[in-house]
C-alpha positions in Angstrom: 10.5 -10.1 2.7 7.6 -9.3 0.9 7.1 -13.3 0.0 6.9 -13.6 3.4 4.8 -11.8 4.2 2.6 -12.2 1.7 2.5 -15.9 2.3 1.6 -15.4 5.9 -1.1 -13.0 5.5 -2.4 -15.0 2.9 -2.3 -18.3 5.3 -3.4 -16.6 8.6 -4.8 -13.5 7.5 -2.6 -11.3 9.7 0.2 -9.2 9.3 2.2 -9.4 11.7 4.4 -6.4 13.2 7.9 -8.2 12.8 7.9 -7.2 9.2 6.4 -3.5 8.1 7.9 -1.0 10.7 11.4 -2.6 10.2 10.6 -2.6 6.7 9.6 1.4 6.9 13.0 2.1 9.0 15.3 0.3 6.9 13.6 2.1 4.0 13.8 5.8 4.9 17.2 4.7 6.7 18.6 3.5 2.9 17.4 6.8 0.7 18.8 8.8 3.6 22.5 6.8 2.7 21.6 6.4 -1.0 22.0 9.2 -3.0 20.4 8.6 -5.8 17.0 7.3 -3.9 16.4 10.4 -1.8 15.2 10.8 1.7 12.3 13.0 1.2 10.9 10.4 -1.6 10.5 7.5 0.1 9.0 9.5 3.4 6.7 11.0 1.2 6.1 7.2 -0.1 5.8 6.3 3.7 3.3 8.9 4.1 1.1 8.6 0.9 1.0 5.0 0.7 0.3 4.1 4.5 -2.1 7.8 4.5 -4.3 6.8 1.9 -4.9 3.5 2.8 -5.6 4.4 6.6 -8.3 7.4 4.7 -10.0 4.4 2.9 -10.1 2.2 5.9 -11.3 4.9 8.3 -14.1 6.4 5.7 -15.2 2.8 5.3 -15.6 2.5 9.1 -17.7 5.5 9.1 -20.0 4.9 6.6 -20.6 1.2 7.3 -19.4 0.6 11.3 -17.0 -1.9 10.4 -13.8 -2.6 9.8 -13.1 -3.4 6.2 -9.5 -3.3 6.1 -6.9 -4.5 8.6 -3.6 -2.3 10.0 -1.6 -4.3 7.9 -2.4 -3.4 5.1 -2.1 0.0 5.8 2.0 -0.5 7.3 2.7 -2.9 4.4 1.5 0.0 2.0 4.0 2.6 4.0 6.9 0.0 3.9 6.7 0.0 -0.2 6.2 3.9 -0.4 9.1 4.0 1.8 11.5 1.8 -0.7 9.8 2.4 -3.9 9.2 6.5 -2.7 6.3 8.0 -3.3 6.0 7.9 -7.1 5.5 4.1 -6.9 2.5 4.3 -4.4 -0.2 5.0 -6.8 1.0 2.0 -9.4 1.0 -0.3 -6.3 -2.9 1.0 -5.5 -4.1 0.5 -8.9 -2.5 -2.6 -9.7 -2.7 -4.0 -6.6 -6.6 -3.1 -6.6 -7.5 -4.1 -9.9 -5.8 -8.0 -9.1 -7.4 -7.6 -5.9 -10.5 -7.3 -7.4 -11.0 -9.5 -10.0 -9.7 -12.3 -7.4 -12.6 -11.3 -5.2 -15.1 -11.4 -7.5 -14.0 -14.9 -8.4 -13.9 -16.0 -5.2 -17.0 -14.0 -4.5 -19.0 -15.9 -7.0 -17.9 -19.3 -6.1 -18.1 -18.5 -2.5 -21.7 -19.0 -0.4 -20.9 -15.5 1.5 -20.9 -13.7 -1.8 -19.9 -10.0 -1.9 -19.4 -10.9 1.8 -16.3 -13.2 1.2 -13.3 -11.6 2.7 -9.7 -11.7 0.9 -6.0 -10.7 2.0 -5.2 -7.3 0.4 -1.3 -7.9 1.4 -0.4 -10.6 -1.1 -1.9 -8.1 -3.8 0.2 -5.0 -2.6 3.3 -7.2 -2.2 2.6 -8.3 -5.9 1.9 -4.5 -7.2 5.7 -3.9 -5.9 7.0 -7.0 -7.1 5.9 -6.1 -11.1 6.4 -2.4 -10.7 10.3 -3.3 -9.9 10.3 -5.7 -12.6 8.9 -3.1 -15.2 11.5 -0.8 -14.1 14.2 -3.1 -14.7 12.7 -3.4 -18.3 
């Protein structure tokens, strides 16, 4: 599902609501049914992940008067937090921000739009979540 969402976001610059909301519900339900995961960790991941990006987007809008991040990215990180738990959220935010910044800078240098270049953030959130899963597998 993360690969589908990432491809769609990269291709159309939009994250459709057909994946993140059901993904959040499945993540929370799965954590309630699986005693090894813990519902409260998943619920905190949902709140912290979505809440953090919502706060960043809100502050950017207040300071700049324009949207800097779409709601799909917020829902995607809430989904990732609901599935992986709250402890995954800082790693996903850090790694996705570093990857997205690197690619964004390279594209900005190549583009006539410069630092006004726009890139989708969802693929970097998904990639960071997949990297974390791979690291946990050892």
